[in-house]
N, C-alpha and C positions, 0 to 999 in steps of 0.2 A: 393982556395980549392973548389969553386963552379963549376969549369969547368969539373970535372970528376964525374962519378957516384959513390957515396959512397956505403959502404957495405949495408947499409939500411937507410931509412929515415922514421921517424915517425912524422906525423903532430902533432903540439902542439897547444892547445887553449890558452896557456900563453907564446907564443913565444916572445912577445915584452914586455920587462920590467917585465917579470914574472907576468903579470897582464892581466886577462881575458878581462877586459873592454878596455884597450889600444889595445890589440890584435884584439878584435872585431871591434874597430873603424878603424883600419888599414885594416881589412878584408873587410869591406863594401865599402871602397873607390872606387874600380873599378866599382861596380854597381852604386854608386851615380854618378860617372863620366859619365857613359853611359847615364843615364837618364837626367843629367844636359845638356850634349852636345846635346842630341836629343831634349829634351823638351824646354830648354831655348835658346839655340844657333842655333837650327834648322840645326845642322850638319848632313850630309847624314849618313844613318844608317850604311853603311859598314865602314865608317871612324870612327864613334862612337865605333863600335865593335873592330876595329883594335887598336884604341888608348886605349880602356879599357883593351884589351887583353895584350898589352904591359905593361900597369900599373899593371895588375894582376901578370904578370911574374916578374916584378921588385920587387913588394911587397913580392911575394913568395920567391924570392932569397935573398933579403936584409933583410926583416923583419922576415920571417918564416924559413930562413936558408935552403930552399929547393935547392938542386943542380940545376944549370942551365939546365943540360942535362935532369934531371927528369921533370922540368917544361916544357921544350920544348916537351918532349915525351907525357906529359899529354895533352898539347894543341893539339898535333898530334892525340892522341886517340879521343879527342873530335871532331876533324875535320872528322876523319874516320866515327865516329858514326853519324855525320851530313849527310854524303853522303849516308850511308845505316844504318838505315832504313829511316831517316827523309826526305831527299831530294828525294830519290827514290819514296816515297809515294806521295810527293807533285807533282813531275813531272807527275806521273800516274794520279793523281786526276785532275790536271789542263788540261792534255791532254784529259781526258774523257769529261770534260766540253767543251773544245774547239771543239770537234767533233760535238756537238750540234750546235755550232755557224757556223762552216764552211759548215755544211750540210744544214743550214737554219731551222733545226728542233726546234731551240729555240723559234721561233715564235709560233709554235703549243704548246710548253711547256707553254708559257705565257697564251695561250688560255685555257689550262687545269686548271691552277691555278686561272685564272680569273673566271672560272665557279665555282670552289670550293669556292673561296673567294668572290663570288657574286660581282665581278668587283671592289673590294677594295684592292689596293696594300698593305695597312697596314695589312689587314687580311691575305693575302697571305704571307707577310713577317713574321708575327707572327707564323704562322703554320710551315713554312719552317725553320726559325731560332731557334725555340724552340723544336718542336716535331721531325721534320725530322733530324735536326742536332743532337739531342739527340740520335736518333736511330743509326745514323752513328757512333757517339761517342761510343756507347755501343758495337758496332760490331768491329770497326777498331781503332779509336783513332789515336794517333801519327800525328796529323795535318791534316789528310785526311778530317774530317768533316768540318773544317774551310775552307779549300781550295775549297771543292765542293760547300758548301752552300753559301759562300760569292759570288762566281761567279754566282750561281743560282739567288741570290737576285738582282744582277745587271741586269741579263737578264730579270727579272720581271719588271724592270723599276725603281728600287730604286737607288738614287744617290750613287756612289761608296763608299765614306767614310762612309756614314750612313749604307750601307750594311755591311761593315766590322765591325763597332761598334756593330750593332745589332747581328751579328753572334757570335762574341767572348763573348759578355755578355750573350747571350742566351745559349751558349754552356757550360758555366762555371760550372753549378750545376751538370752536368752529368760527368765531367772529372774524378772525384774520382772513378766512376764506369765504366770508359772507357776501351775499349779493353777487354771486359769480366772481368771487375773489377780487373785488374792487380794492380793498385795502392793500393786498399784496401788489396789485398792478400799480397803484398810486405810489407806494413806497419805492418800488423799483424804478419807475420813470423819473420821479422827482429826486431820487437819490443817485441818478446817473448809472444805474445797473440794469441788466436784463431782468425783467420781471420773472422770466422762467427760472433764472438762477436763484432769485430771492425766494420764490415760491418753493423751489426744490429744497433749499436750505430749511425753510419753514417745515415742510413735510417730514424732513429727516431729523427734526427736533420735536415737533408737536406730537408725533406718534408715541414718544416716551411718556408724555403727560397723559395723552388720551387713554393709555392702558389703565391708568389708575383712577380716572375721573369717576367711573361707575362705582368704585369702592368708596370714594368720597361721598357720593350721593347716598349710598346705603348708610353711611355713618350719619349723615344729616337726617335721613328718614327714620332710622331706628337704632342708632348707636352701634355698640359692639355686637348686640344680638342680631341686628340686620346683616352685618358682615358675616357673622358666624353661620347664619342660615342661608344666605343668598350669594356668598362669594363665588360659587361656580358660574352663575349667570353673569355676575359682574365681570369676571375675567373673560368669559366668552364675548360679551358685548364690547368690552374695552379693547381686547386684542384684535377683534374683527375690524373695529373702527380704526384702530391704530394702523392696521395693514392698509386700509383704504387711504389714510393720510400719507403713508410712506410711498405707496405705489402710484397713486393717481397724480401726484405732483410731477411725475416723470413724463406724462404724456398729455395731460389736460388739466392743468392746475385750477382752471376756473370751476371745474366740477368736483373739486376735492371734497368739500363739505357734503355735497349731494350724494356722491357715490359712497363715501366712507360711512355716512349715516345709513344709507340703504343696506350696505353690507352688514353693519352692526345690527340693524333691525331684522334682516333676514336670518342672521346667525342666532339671534335671541329667540326668534320664533321657532326655528328648527330645534334648538336645544330644549325649549319648553315642551316640545312634542314628546320628548323622551325623559324629561326630568320634572319632578314635582317638588316645589319648595315646601318647607315646614312653616306653616303660617299661624302666628298667634291670633287669638280671637279678636283683639282690637284692630287688627289689620285685615280681617276677613271681609270680603265684599260679596258673599253669595247672594244672588238675586232669587226672588221667589220663583220656584219652578213653574207655577201655574201661569206666569206671564212672561215666558221666554220669548224674545222677539224672533219672528220668522225672517226669511231672507230679505223680503221687501223692507221690513222695518230696520234691519241692520244696514241695508244700503242707504236708507234715508238718514239714519243716525250718523253714518260716516260721511254723508254727502258733502257737508260744508268743508271738511278738512281734506278729503280726497280731491274735491273739485278745485279748492284753492291751490293745491300743489300742482294739479294738471294745468290749470289756467296760467299760473305764473311760470311754470316750466315751458309751456308753449311760447309765451311772450319773450322768454330769455334764450331758449335753446333752438327754436325752429329756424332752420336754415335751408330747407328744401324749396327751391324755386325763389324764395325770398328770405332774406335775413331779417326776421321780424324785429329783433332787438335793435338792429342798426336803423331800421326804418323808424321805429318809435323814438329812438334817441335823436334822430334828425329833426324831430319836431320840437325838441327842447328849445326854449327861448332864453338866451343869455342877456341879462339886463345889468349893465354897469350901474352901480349904486350912485345916484346923483350926490355930488358933494364929497364923495369918498373915493370913487374910482379916479385914478390919475393923481390924487392928492397923497394917498398913502403909497409910498415908494420904497424900494429896497436900497441897499447901500450903493448900488450902481445907478440910482436915479430912475429905475424902471418901475412902472406901475405894477403892483402885485396883483396876481390873478384872483386872490381871495375876495377882492372887492367887486367881483362880478357874480351876481346872483343868477342861478340857473333855475328857471321855472320849468318843472317837469309835470307833464300830465300823462301822456300815453306811456312814457318810459317809467313812470312812477308805479311801484308795486301796489301802492294804496288804491290806485284806480281799478286795478284788476281784482283786488280784494272786494272793493265796492261792487263791481260787476258780479262777482261770485255771490255776494250777499243778496243782491237783487234777484239773481236766479234762484237762490235757495228760498228766499221769501215767497217767490212765485210758486215754486214747486211745493213747498210746505202748505201754501194756501190752497192748492188744488188737490192735495193728497192728505187725508186725515187718518189713514190706516183704520178704516172701519169705524170712524167716529171717535177713536181713542185719543187722537191728538188734533182737536179742532183748531184751525188757524186760518187767518185770512191774509191776503197780500197787504191790505190796509193796515192790519195790526203789525205786520213786519216793518212797514215804513214808519209807523208811529214809534216803533221800538228804536229806530235810528235817532229820532229827535229826543227821546227819553235818554238814550245813550249819551248824546251830546250834553244834555243838561246835567247828567250825573258826573260827567268828566270836567265840568267847568273849572274847578279848583286845580285839577291836574293840568289842564290846558294852560292856566295862568302860571303854574309852577314851571312847566317845561319852557314856556316863553322866557321867563326870567332867567332860568338856568342857561339857556342858549345865548341870551343877551350877555350874561356873565362870561361865558366861554369866548365870545367874539371880542369883547373888550380886552380880556386877558391876552388873547392871541394877537390882536391887531396893535395893541399898545406896546408889545414886546415883553410883557410880564412872563408869559410861558417860555418864550425863547431864552430869556435870561436864566431861567431855571436850568434849561438844557445846556446852555453855554457854561454854566458853573460846573455841571457834572462832567462836561467834556474836557475839563482841565486836568483830569485825573490820569492821563496817559494810558498805559496798557491796562490799568485797572478799570478803565472805562468799559472794557468788554463785559465786565460783571455788572456795571451800572447801566449799560445802554438800554436793556429792556424796561428799566424804570421810567425812561423818557416816554416810551409808548404807553406804559401803564398810566403815567401822569397825564399824558395828552388826552387819552380816552376818558380818564376820570374827570377831566375838565370839560371836554367838548362832547362827550357821550358817543364818540364815533372813532373807530379804529382808522377809518379813512382819513379823518381830520388829523389824527395823531401822526399818520404817515406824511401828510402834506406839510405838517408843521415841523417835523424833526428829521425827515429823510435826508435832506441836504446836509444838515448838521451831523447826522450819523456818519454819512459818507466822508465828510471832511475830517472829522475826528478820527475815523478809522485810518485814513491815509496818513495823517500826522503821526499816529501811534503805531503804524505798521501792521494794522489789523485788516481782516477781510471785510470790505464794506457790505457785501451781500449777506454775510452772517449777522452783522449788526442790524441791518435792515430787517432781516428775518426776526431777530429778537425784538425789535421795535414793534413789529406787526403782531406777533404772538402776544407780547406784553400788552399791547393795546386791547386785545380780546380779554385778557385777564383783568385789565383795568376797568372794563365795562361792568364787572361785578359790583364795583363801588361807585359807579358813575351816578350822580344825582338824577340825571335824566332817566337812566335805566331803573333806578329805585322807584321813581315816580310812576313809570310805566307799569312796573310789577305791582305796586300798591294799588294802582287803578284797576288792573286786570283782576285782582282778587277781591275787588270791591271793598278795600280797606284803606280809604284815603287817610293819610296821617300816620300810616304804619311804616313809613320809610326809615325812621330811626331804628325801629326794632329789626327790620330787614337788614339794614346796614350792620347793626351790632352782631347779628348772627352770620352774615355772609363775609364780612371783612376779613376775618382770620383765614378763610380759605383762599381769598384773593391774595393776601400777603404771602401765605405759604406757597402757593403755586408760583407767584412771582419770584420768590427766592430760589425755587427749584429751577425755573427758567434762567435766572441770572447765572446760576452755577453751570447749566448746560451750555449757555452761550460762551462763558469764559473757557470751558473745556474745549468747545469747538474752535474757538479763536486761537487756542494754543496747539491745535492739532491732535488733541486726545480723542476726538470723535471722528478722525479722518476717514475711517472705513465706512462711516454712515453718511458722510457729506458728499454731494455731487462734485464731479470734476468740472471746474469752470470752463475748460476748453470745449466741453461737449455742447455748450450753449453759445459758442462764438458766433454762430450764424443766426 
């Protein structure tokens, strides 16, 4: 009976033995299998993803009674979503970085950051991984910040795996406000709460974590010595960014990550004008004085990264005369997945919206990263800086095809991971896990961020985690007498922290540092920070839900209109 598409299929959180806990246990098996194979047995990531996908399909069909055809269509939709927008963005971002390498401009880029960071690679890595990455996350999201920044850190002289770990940990606190705060907006709307209130709750909690993230990054970079030598800069950067999180959510939450990161970047720059770190020899990056870049070379070295920020900012923020973001979004094409849309329904018999694939071109940040890269290839081809950096436009375009070829295993892995995520989501496996946690009553306030963490760990997207669990969070909050907005805030921030261990994010990072197959090592080094930050967030959400952080939380009545 599983070989044909039924009239309809409704995911159940008690599909196995009419018991939510047994169902949740079965639902989490594919994810556990992935991490055990990757972390304990060092199986290559694409094989981990394929094996886990097969396991998820078998559990969906046998345990959750999902027709085979529907489970395969769900996997197919996940693969298509992986191709556009995710892989589309990654290829564009990595190509943009590779242009600086093939042109030789990366040498001048290192000289620029060397000057700003006063010759200390740790200082440079802290600024790039926390502030610059947060800026890109606020504008673009969808993997582009990790792809760009991890590659940049390698070019600055950081060991590849350490560059990946610093990037994904430094990026996490801004993910909930990524891509103009789409995760926060999604959680609020689908959870039946005003997104302004959800975002305000987020900002009045995330600032506490943001204060200490730079110190964590210093520990990753250089252990206790790094903290002892650079703690003043870390505190300045963290407190300035935290202030941005706390304040910006009160008037324009969509810009929280952008403005907070810019404030942190500016504060770090000003502080370094009057303070000089003590730098050990192995982290010194002094360039040869005889080849110091002039103003023109500095401009060209920074061009790809400044231009990508400007271009994406214009496409997202320009509203004078015309709202460019709205115009571009109006060109999105919504495509109901044949054989899936209308067949997958909720408990009320209504077709779920997740079976509609949205094809984005103009509204996709990947398109504008591509445009930026084409412009950079053209400019680099026309300007050799006195013959020092010979480059042609044709060589730049050839670099694109070489980039795609280099990424082929990563592309396969991301496709399989997204297929896994969609099967788990659409069959009800992920929802069953959430439903089991929601039975804990008032203690659910402590556990609720784990849902966002888990949702992003599975799907690779804090937006997807919100779409998946927002309604459940609100319903559980009302039953337990808790504030739904606070739990939705925890779900969204937790989603950002969960991205640290997301298989999709691990693959993006491994690809960006040109170390395919290093996902297991990155996971091993990064997972403890993700778990520690999650536990801190759980405690904060619990305290907030009980009124112990009342003075920091917004007044719900102020958002009534």
